[in-house]
C-alpha positions in Angstrom: 25.6 -14.3 -21.5 22.0 -13.5 -22.3 20.3 -10.4 -21.4 16.7 -9.5 -20.6 15.2 -6.1 -21.4 12.3 -5.7 -18.4 10.0 -3.0 -19.5 7.9 -1.1 -16.8 4.7 0.1 -18.6 2.4 3.2 -16.6 -0.9 4.2 -17.5 -1.5 7.6 -16.3 -4.8 9.1 -16.8 -4.7 12.6 -18.4 -4.2 15.9 -16.2 -8.1 17.0 -16.7 -9.2 13.5 -15.8 -7.0 12.6 -12.7 -7.8 16.1 -11.0 -11.5 15.4 -11.0 -10.6 12.0 -9.6 -8.1 13.2 -6.9 -10.7 15.1 -5.4 -13.3 12.4 -4.4 -10.5 9.6 -3.9 -8.5 10.7 -0.9 -9.0 8.1 1.6 -9.6 9.6 5.2 -9.3 6.1 7.0 -7.3 2.8 6.1 -9.5 0.2 4.9 -8.0 -2.9 6.4 -6.8 -1.7 9.6 -9.9 -0.2 11.4 -10.3 2.0 14.9 -11.1 0.3 18.1 -15.1 0.3 18.3 -15.9 3.4 20.1 -13.2 5.7 18.8 -13.6 8.2 16.5 -11.4 9.6 13.7 -9.9 13.0 14.8 -7.5 14.1 12.3 -6.0 12.4 9.6 -3.4 13.0 6.7 -2.9 10.9 3.5 -0.2 10.4 1.1 0.0 8.5 -2.1 3.7 7.9 -1.4 6.0 8.3 1.8 8.3 6.8 4.0 8.4 6.2 7.5 10.8 4.3 10.0 9.6 1.7 12.2 11.4 0.0 14.8 12.3 -3.7 14.8 13.3 -5.5 17.9 16.6 -7.3 17.9 17.6 -10.2 20.2 19.8 -8.1 22.4 16.8 -6.3 23.2 17.6 -3.2 21.1 15.7 -2.0 18.2 16.8 -1.3 14.6 14.9 1.4 12.2 13.7 0.0 9.0 12.5 2.4 6.2 9.4 1.5 4.6 7.8 3.3 1.5 4.3 3.1 0.2 0.8 4.5 0.6 0.9 6.6 3.9 -1.5 7.2 6.8 -1.2 9.2 10.2 -4.7 9.1 11.9 -5.7 10.3 15.4 -8.5 8.5 17.2 -10.1 9.5 20.4 -12.8 7.9 22.6 -15.6 10.5 22.8 -17.5 8.7 25.3 -17.4 9.0 29.2 -18.3 5.7 30.3 -15.1 4.2 30.6 -11.0 4.9 30.4 -8.8 3.1 27.8 -5.5 2.9 29.2 -2.4 3.2 26.8 -1.8 -0.7 27.6 -5.2 -1.5 26.9 -5.0 0.1 23.2 -1.7 -1.5 22.7 -3.0 -4.8 23.7 -6.1 -4.4 21.2 -4.0 -4.0 17.9 -1.3 -6.5 19.2 -4.2 -9.2 19.5 -5.6 -8.2 15.9 -2.4 -8.2 14.2 -1.7 -11.5 15.2 -5.0 -12.9 14.8 -4.8 -11.7 10.9 -1.9 -13.2 10.5 0.5 -9.9 11.0 3.6 -9.8 12.9 4.8 -7.5 16.2 8.0 -6.0 15.5 8.7 -3.9 18.8 6.5 -2.2 21.5 6.1 -1.5 25.1 3.1 0.0 27.2 2.6 2.9 25.1 3.9 2.0 21.4 3.6 -0.8 19.1 5.1 -1.2 16.1 3.5 -4.3 13.8 2.9 -5.5 10.3 -0.6 -6.8 8.9 -0.5 -8.8 5.3 -3.1 -7.0 3.0 -5.8 -8.9 0.8 -4.4 -7.9 -2.1 -0.7 -9.4 -1.6 0.9 -6.4 0.0 1.8 -5.7 3.5 0.7 -2.7 5.7 3.3 -1.4 8.3 1.8 0.2 10.9 3.3 2.5 14.2 0.8 2.9 17.1 1.4 5.5 20.0 -1.2 5.7 22.7 -2.2 7.5 25.9 -5.6 7.6 27.9 -8.6 7.5 25.4 -6.3 8.5 22.4 -4.0 6.9 20.3 -2.1 7.8 16.7 -1.4 5.6 14.0 0.8 5.8 11.5 0.4 3.1 8.8 2.5 2.5 5.3 0.9 0.2 2.8 4.0 -1.6 1.1 2.5 -3.5 -2.4 3.6 -6.8 -3.1 5.7 -6.8 -6.8 4.2 -10.4 -7.5 0.8 -8.6 -7.3 1.9 -6.3 -9.9 2.4 -8.8 -12.3 -1.1 -10.2 -12.0 -3.2 -7.0 -12.4 -6.6 -7.8 -14.2 -8.0 -5.6 -16.4 -10.7 -4.4 -13.4 -7.8 -4.1 -10.9 -5.9 -1.6 -13.6 -9.2 0.2 -13.7 -9.7 0.5 -10.1 -6.2 1.7 -9.5 -6.7 4.3 -12.2 -10.1 5.7 -10.6 -8.5 5.8 -7.3 -5.1 7.1 -7.7 -4.9 8.5 -11.7 -2.0 5.8 -12.6 -0.8 1.9 -12.5 2.6 0.6 -12.7 2.4 -2.7 -14.8 5.1 -4.8 -14.8 6.1 -8.5 -16.4 6.4 -7.3 -20.2 9.8 -8.5 -21.4 11.6 -8.4 -24.5 15.0 -9.8 -25.8 17.9 -7.3 -25.4 17.8 -4.8 -28.5 14.8 -6.8 -30.0 11.4 -6.6 -30.4 10.4 -9.9 -29.9 8.3 -10.3 -26.4 9.6 -13.2 -24.2 6.8 -15.9 -23.3 4.3 -15.0 -20.3 4.4 -11.3 -21.6 1.1 -12.0 -23.5 -0.7 -12.2 -20.5 -0.4 -8.8 -19.0 -0.6 -7.3 -22.6 -4.2 -9.0 -22.8 -5.4 -7.4 -19.6 -3.9 -4.0 -21.2 -6.0 -4.3 -24.1 -9.3 -5.5 -22.6 -8.8 -2.3 -20.3 -9.0 -0.2 -23.2 -12.0 -2.1 -25.2 -13.9 -2.6 -21.9 -13.5 1.4 -21.5 -13.7 3.2 -24.7 -14.0 6.7 -23.2 -10.8 6.2 -21.2 -7.7 8.5 -22.2 -4.6 7.3 -21.0 -0.9 8.1 -21.5 1.4 4.8 -21.9 5.1 5.5 -20.5 8.0 2.9 -20.3 10.6 2.5 -18.5 13.4 -0.3 -19.3 16.4 -2.2 -17.3 18.9 -5.1 -18.2 18.8 -8.0 -16.2 21.4 -10.6 -16.9 20.5 -14.2 -16.8 
């Protein structure tokens, strides 16, 4: 039986640079799941990595919990005008229709809450939990990144990720077990890493590596 050594390389911006970027890179709102027009952001919390348990509807009418990890938002919206009233069901229906229109999936819900997913432009999935009352709702969103997308990071995408988060995980660099021979296909990822550093000569990074064994 042969083995492949799969290496995960991670670019990490050095602490002084990361501290400067962290101040300006924290997103207050989600970039893809947007508020209903007329609703204003009242409060928000963002964590670069956290978990939430979403409810998945079962055939027998019950629900099962699914824990999802990723970028995490807690968002609170309120309708500040006095020209009309939004019922909880109307808020739920707005998001249900929008999720389905964007190719998403409704996981569970009733008249005051909704759990749903939406595919993200970068290949990942946004999981969302919505709880509503009149003229008010709370959104919990977790962005679950797509593994395949990590394999295809371009130099620009690596730079954007470093600017936003201070680090980027890069997959797809494969070696034969206990050898320094690269497997076919690894050069594509390495080429983008080299291009990143050539295009940004002032960038100071630390490269960390993790390895795992996989039989084939």
